[in-house]
C-alpha positions as CSV (number, residue, x, y, z in Angstrom):
1,X,-27.2,16.1,20.8
2,X,-28.9,18.7,17.3
3,X,-30.4,21.4,17.8
4,X,-31.9,23.8,15.7
5,X,-31.8,27.3,16.1
6,X,-34.7,28.8,14.8
7,X,-33.7,32.2,15.2
8,X,-29.9,32.4,13.1
9,X,-31.6,29.5,11.1
10,X,-28.4,26.8,12.1
11,X,-27.7,23.2,13.2
12,X,-26.0,22.8,16.1
13,X,-24.7,20.1,17.3
14,X,-22.9,18.3,20.0
15,X,-19.4,16.7,20.2
16,X,-20.4,13.4,18.9
17,X,-18.7,10.1,17.6
18,X,-19.2,8.1,14.6
19,X,-18.1,4.1,14.2
20,X,-17.9,3.4,10.2
21,X,-15.3,2.4,8.3
22,X,-16.1,4.3,5.1
23,X,-16.2,7.5,7.1
24,X,-13.2,6.9,9.3
25,X,-10.9,5.9,6.5
26,X,-12.0,8.7,4.2
27,X,-11.1,11.3,6.6
28,X,-7.8,9.6,7.6
29,X,-7.1,10.5,4.3
30,X,-7.7,14.4,4.6
31,X,-5.2,16.8,5.7
32,X,-6.3,17.8,9.3
33,X,-6.8,21.1,8.1
34,X,-9.2,19.8,5.4
35,X,-11.0,17.2,7.3
36,X,-14.1,20.1,9.0
37,X,-15.0,21.4,5.5
38,X,-14.4,18.0,4.4
39,X,-17.4,17.0,6.8
40,X,-19.9,20.0,5.8
41,X,-19.5,19.1,2.6
42,X,-20.6,15.8,2.9
43,X,-23.1,16.6,5.1
44,X,-24.7,19.6,2.3
45,X,-24.4,16.5,0.0
46,X,-26.1,13.9,2.1
47,X,-29.2,16.2,3.1
48,X,-29.2,16.9,-0.7
49,X,-29.2,12.9,-1.8
50,X,-32.2,12.3,0.9
51,X,-34.4,15.2,-0.3
52,X,-34.6,13.0,-3.8
53,X,-36.7,9.8,-3.8
54,X,-34.8,8.8,-6.6
55,X,-30.6,8.6,-6.4
56,X,-30.9,8.7,-10.6
57,X,-32.5,11.7,-10.3
58,X,-30.5,13.8,-7.8
59,X,-27.4,13.1,-9.8
60,X,-29.1,14.0,-12.8
61,X,-30.1,17.3,-11.3
62,X,-27.2,18.7,-9.3
63,X,-24.0,16.8,-11.7
64,X,-23.9,20.4,-13.3
65,X,-23.9,22.3,-10.0
66,X,-21.8,20.1,-7.6
67,X,-19.2,19.1,-11.3
68,X,-16.7,17.0,-9.3
69,X,-18.1,17.4,-5.7
70,X,-20.5,14.2,-6.4
71,X,-17.8,11.9,-7.3
72,X,-17.4,10.3,-4.0
73,X,-20.9,10.3,-3.7
74,X,-21.7,8.7,-7.4
75,X,-18.5,6.1,-5.8
76,X,-20.8,5.2,-3.1
77,X,-24.0,4.7,-4.5
78,X,-22.8,3.2,-7.7
79,X,-21.0,0.3,-4.4
80,X,-23.7,0.0,-2.1
81,X,-21.4,1.1,0.0
82,X,-24.1,1.0,3.3
83,X,-25.3,-2.0,2.5
84,X,-21.4,-3.0,1.4
85,X,-20.2,-2.2,4.9
86,X,-23.4,-2.9,7.1
87,X,-24.9,-6.8,6.1
88,X,-23.7,-10.5,5.5
89,X,-24.5,-9.4,2.1
90,X,-21.0,-7.7,1.2
91,X,-19.3,-11.2,0.6
92,X,-21.8,-12.1,-2.0
93,X,-21.8,-8.7,-3.6
94,X,-18.0,-9.3,-3.3
95,X,-18.2,-12.4,-5.0
96,X,-21.0,-11.4,-8.0
97,X,-18.5,-8.5,-8.4
98,X,-15.5,-10.2,-8.9
99,X,-16.7,-12.9,-11.4
100,X,-18.1,-9.9,-13.4
101,X,-15.3,-8.2,-13.4
102,X,-13.0,-11.1,-14.5
103,X,-15.4,-12.2,-17.5
104,X,-15.6,-8.3,-19.0
105,X,-11.5,-9.0,-18.4
106,X,-11.2,-11.8,-20.2
107,X,-13.3,-11.0,-23.2
108,X,-11.3,-7.5,-23.3
109,X,-8.2,-9.9,-23.5
110,X,-9.8,-12.4,-26.0
111,X,-8.8,-15.2,-23.3
112,X,-11.7,-18.0,-23.9
113,X,-10.9,-18.2,-19.5
114,X,-14.3,-18.5,-17.5
115,X,-15.2,-17.4,-14.0
116,X,-17.8,-19.4,-12.7
117,X,-19.0,-19.1,-9.2
118,X,-19.4,-21.5,-7.5
119,X,-19.6,-20.6,-3.5
120,X,-22.9,-22.9,-2.8
121,X,-21.4,-25.8,-4.2
122,X,-19.2,-28.3,-2.1
123,X,-16.2,-29.5,-3.7
124,X,-13.9,-32.4,-3.3
125,X,-13.6,-31.9,0.3
126,X,-17.0,-33.3,2.1
127,X,-19.2,-30.8,2.6
128,X,-16.3,-28.3,1.8
129,X,-17.5,-25.7,-0.2
130,X,-14.1,-23.0,0.6
131,X,-13.1,-21.5,-2.9
132,X,-15.8,-19.1,-4.2
133,X,-15.1,-18.9,-7.9
134,X,-13.7,-21.3,-10.3
135,X,-11.5,-19.7,-13.2
136,X,-11.3,-22.4,-15.5
137,X,-8.4,-22.0,-18.9
138,X,-9.4,-21.9,-22.1
139,X,-12.9,-23.5,-21.4
140,X,-11.7,-26.5,-20.0
141,X,-12.4,-27.9,-17.0
142,X,-9.5,-29.8,-15.6
143,X,-7.2,-26.8,-15.8
144,X,-8.7,-24.2,-13.4
145,X,-8.0,-21.7,-11.3
146,X,-9.9,-21.2,-7.5
147,X,-10.3,-17.8,-6.3
148,X,-11.4,-17.4,-2.7
149,X,-12.8,-13.6,-1.7
150,X,-12.2,-12.7,1.9
151,X,-13.6,-9.2,2.7
152,X,-13.6,-10.0,6.5
153,X,-11.5,-7.8,8.7
154,X,-10.8,-11.1,10.9
155,X,-8.5,-13.2,8.5
156,X,-4.8,-12.4,9.1
157,X,-2.1,-13.6,7.3
158,X,-1.1,-17.0,8.9
159,X,2.3,-17.4,7.9
160,X,3.0,-21.3,9.1
161,X,6.6,-20.3,10.9
162,X,4.4,-18.5,13.2
163,X,1.4,-21.0,13.7
164,X,0.3,-22.7,16.5
165,X,-1.4,-25.8,16.1
166,X,-2.6,-26.2,19.1
167,X,-4.7,-23.1,19.4
168,X,-8.1,-22.7,18.1
169,X,-8.0,-23.6,14.7
170,X,-9.1,-20.1,13.0
171,X,-9.0,-18.9,8.6
172,X,-6.4,-17.4,7.7
173,X,-5.1,-16.5,4.1
174,X,-2.8,-19.6,4.2
175,X,-4.7,-22.0,5.1
176,X,-7.7,-21.2,2.5
177,X,-5.6,-20.4,-0.1
178,X,-4.3,-24.3,0.7
179,X,-8.0,-25.2,1.4
180,X,-9.9,-23.6,-1.4
181,X,-6.7,-25.3,-4.4
182,X,-7.2,-28.5,-2.6
183,X,-11.3,-28.5,-2.1
184,X,-11.4,-27.4,-6.2
185,X,-8.6,-30.1,-7.4
186,X,-7.2,-26.1,-8.9
187,X,-3.8,-25.6,-9.9
188,X,-2.9,-22.3,-8.0
189,X,-5.1,-20.6,-6.0
190,X,-5.8,-16.8,-5.4
191,X,-7.3,-15.1,-2.5
192,X,-8.5,-11.6,-2.7
193,X,-9.2,-8.7,0.0
194,X,-10.4,-5.2,0.0
195,X,-8.2,-2.1,1.2
196,X,-11.2,-1.0,3.7
197,X,-11.9,-4.5,5.1
198,X,-9.0,-6.3,5.5
199,X,-6.5,-6.8,8.4
200,X,-3.2,-4.9,8.7
201,X,-1.4,-7.0,9.5
202,X,-1.8,-7.9,6.0
203,X,-1.3,-4.5,4.6
204,X,1.7,-4.4,6.4
205,X,3.1,-7.2,4.3
206,X,1.2,-6.9,1.2
207,X,0.4,-4.0,-1.0
208,X,-0.8,-4.6,-3.5
209,X,-0.2,-8.5,-4.9
210,X,1.8,-10.9,-2.9
211,X,3.2,-14.3,-3.6
212,X,3.6,-17.0,-1.6
213,X,6.1,-19.6,-2.8
214,X,3.8,-23.1,-3.3
215,X,0.6,-21.5,-1.5
216,X,-0.5,-18.8,-3.8
217,X,-1.2,-14.8,-4.4
218,X,-3.3,-12.8,-1.8
219,X,-4.4,-9.9,-3.9
220,X,-5.9,-6.6,-2.2
221,X,-8.5,-4.6,-4.1
222,X,-10.7,-1.6,-3.6
223,X,-14.1,-2.8,-4.8
224,X,-15.4,0.7,-3.6
225,X,-13.4,2.6,-6.0
226,X,-14.1,-0.2,-8.9
227,X,-10.4,-0.9,-9.0
228,X,-9.6,-4.5,-9.5
229,X,-6.5,-4.2,-11.6
230,X,-4.4,-5.7,-9.2
231,X,-6.8,-8.7,-9.3
232,X,-6.3,-8.7,-13.3
233,X,-2.0,-8.9,-12.3
234,X,-2.3,-11.6,-10.5
235,X,-4.5,-13.7,-12.3
236,X,-2.4,-13.5,-15.3
237,X,0.9,-14.5,-13.0
238,X,-1.4,-17.4,-11.9
239,X,-2.6,-18.3,-15.5
240,X,1.3,-18.2,-16.3
241,X,2.2,-20.7,-14.1
242,X,-1.0,-22.6,-14.7
243,X,-0.8,-23.3,-18.0
244,X,3.0,-23.8,-18.2
245,X,3.7,-25.7,-14.6
246,X,2.7,-29.1,-16.4
247,X,5.2,-29.0,-19.2
248,X,8.3,-28.8,-17.4
249,X,9.9,-29.5,-13.3
250,X,10.7,-26.2,-12.4
251,X,12.9,-24.7,-9.0
252,X,9.8,-23.7,-7.2
253,X,12.5,-21.7,-5.4
254,X,13.5,-19.7,-8.2
255,X,10.1,-19.3,-9.3
256,X,9.2,-17.4,-6.1
257,X,12.3,-15.1,-6.8
258,X,11.6,-14.1,-10.3
259,X,7.0,-13.6,-9.4
260,X,8.2,-11.3,-6.3
261,X,10.3,-9.1,-8.2
262,X,7.6,-9.2,-10.6
263,X,5.1,-7.8,-8.4
264,X,7.8,-5.3,-6.8
265,X,8.2,-3.8,-9.8
266,X,4.4,-3.4,-10.2
267,X,4.4,-2.1,-6.7
268,X,6.5,0.6,-7.8
269,X,5.0,1.6,-10.4
270,X,1.6,2.1,-8.6
271,X,3.2,4.1,-5.8
272,X,4.7,6.2,-9.0
273,X,1.0,6.2,-10.3
274,X,0.2,7.6,-6.9
275,X,2.6,10.4,-6.5
276,X,1.4,11.9,-9.8
277,X,-1.9,12.0,-9.4
278,X,-1.0,13.5,-5.6
279,X,1.0,16.1,-7.8
280,X,-1.8,16.6,-10.1
281,X,-4.3,17.6,-7.5
282,X,-1.4,19.5,-5.6
283,X,-1.1,21.6,-9.1
284,X,-4.8,21.9,-9.3
285,X,-4.8,23.9,-6.0
286,X,-2.1,26.0,-6.6
287,X,-3.6,27.1,-10.1
288,X,-7.5,27.9,-8.3
289,X,-5.3,30.4,-5.9
290,X,-3.6,31.8,-8.4
291,X,-7.0,32.3,-10.3
292,X,-9.2,33.5,-7.2
293,X,-6.1,35.9,-6.5
294,X,-6.4,37.2,-10.2
295,X,-10.1,37.6,-9.7
296,X,-9.8,39.3,-6.2
297,X,-7.0,41.5,-8.2
298,X,-9.5,42.4,-11.0
299,X,-12.3,42.7,-8.6
300,X,-10.3,45.5,-6.1
301,X,-9.1,47.3,-8.8
302,X,-13.1,47.6,-10.3
303,X,-14.1,49.5,-7.1
304,X,-11.1,50.8,-6.4
305,X,-10.9,52.7,-10.3
306,X,-14.8,53.5,-9.5
307,X,-14.2,55.4,-5.9
308,X,-11.8,57.2,-7.7
309,X,-13.8,58.6,-9.9
310,X,-16.9,59.0,-7.8
311,X,-15.0,60.3,-4.7
312,X,-17.7,57.2,-2.7
313,X,-19.7,53.8,-3.0
314,X,-23.5,53.7,-2.9
315,X,-24.7,51.4,-0.5
316,X,-25.2,48.7,-3.0
317,X,-21.7,49.2,-4.2
318,X,-20.7,48.5,-0.7
319,X,-23.0,45.7,-0.4
320,X,-22.0,43.9,-3.5
321,X,-18.2,44.9,-2.5
322,X,-18.6,43.0,0.6
323,X,-20.8,40.1,-0.2
324,X,-18.2,39.5,-3.8
325,X,-21.2,37.5,-5.5
326,X,-19.9,38.4,-9.2
327,X,-16.9,37.1,-8.0
328,X,-18.0,33.8,-6.6
329,X,-19.7,32.8,-9.6
330,X,-17.1,33.8,-11.5
331,X,-14.1,31.7,-9.7
332,X,-17.4,28.4,-10.2
333,X,-16.8,28.6,-13.4
334,X,-13.2,28.7,-13.3
335,X,-12.9,25.8,-10.4
336,X,-15.0,23.3,-12.2
337,X,-13.0,23.5,-15.5
338,X,-10.0,23.1,-13.4
339,X,-11.4,20.2,-11.8
340,X,-12.3,18.8,-15.0
341,X,-8.9,18.9,-16.4
342,X,-6.4,16.8,-16.7
């Protein structure tokens, strides 16, 4: 598949395929006309990483040269993507990350809540360990929210209206929400999926946060980017329900209307945020092109003036004009400043 052309000092790769969720999702989100360039960059950055014994040393040594090109690579290393996607350890890592995130969030919000990992401890149902994290409200172990982490692409939503009880039983979002709540004796339950490892049927129904009346919340996070903001939103909604549910009997249908409206408005905010970020990137690309054009005009003007004054260009001048190394170096500085801007 790989040949080395020693004469041209060139790596030649014949047709190949790669089956990897990280790689596929990344290139699936790239414009078709940019995928080849992104692949070359990925190979280049990956080779640099392999050349270093210590990842931290690699990042510190090359961050100035590569600038923002290293952002994706840093995320890969920080989140241990290869381990995350290729090993059963991913479930354990997810639970630990979510518990740590929630406890940090509680501290920041000055809440007395605590997120406790209970994944290996049987609950109220005999021999059942469903319900990975218990969140004690205000530190009270008799008022809890249970969280089930399912970083598993085989879990479907499992709407009860479409459930066939005569088929082989499989775990679904619905069943896991109900089971974890019953097993941990909690007032309300959440189930958390990762956007990179979730069944597409769930994504078609739930974009960020979803509420199933009388069942619980379905949350989509992006652990590879360290983005658990949807979990914080769902948790605070669940907390309001849990804290206030004991004080009065309320209309569950009306609650569903209100909560789903809140979630709808939050999803619209996330959509606006995505559009703004997209516009920022587009404007950066336009600005880069403008700066490149200005540099080219100045570069050509310099050599035109030299030619008109001297009547010719030396071989050195012609080589410099052909290669344009000076202008490349100038553009790298400008490109880095644009990339680092807001």
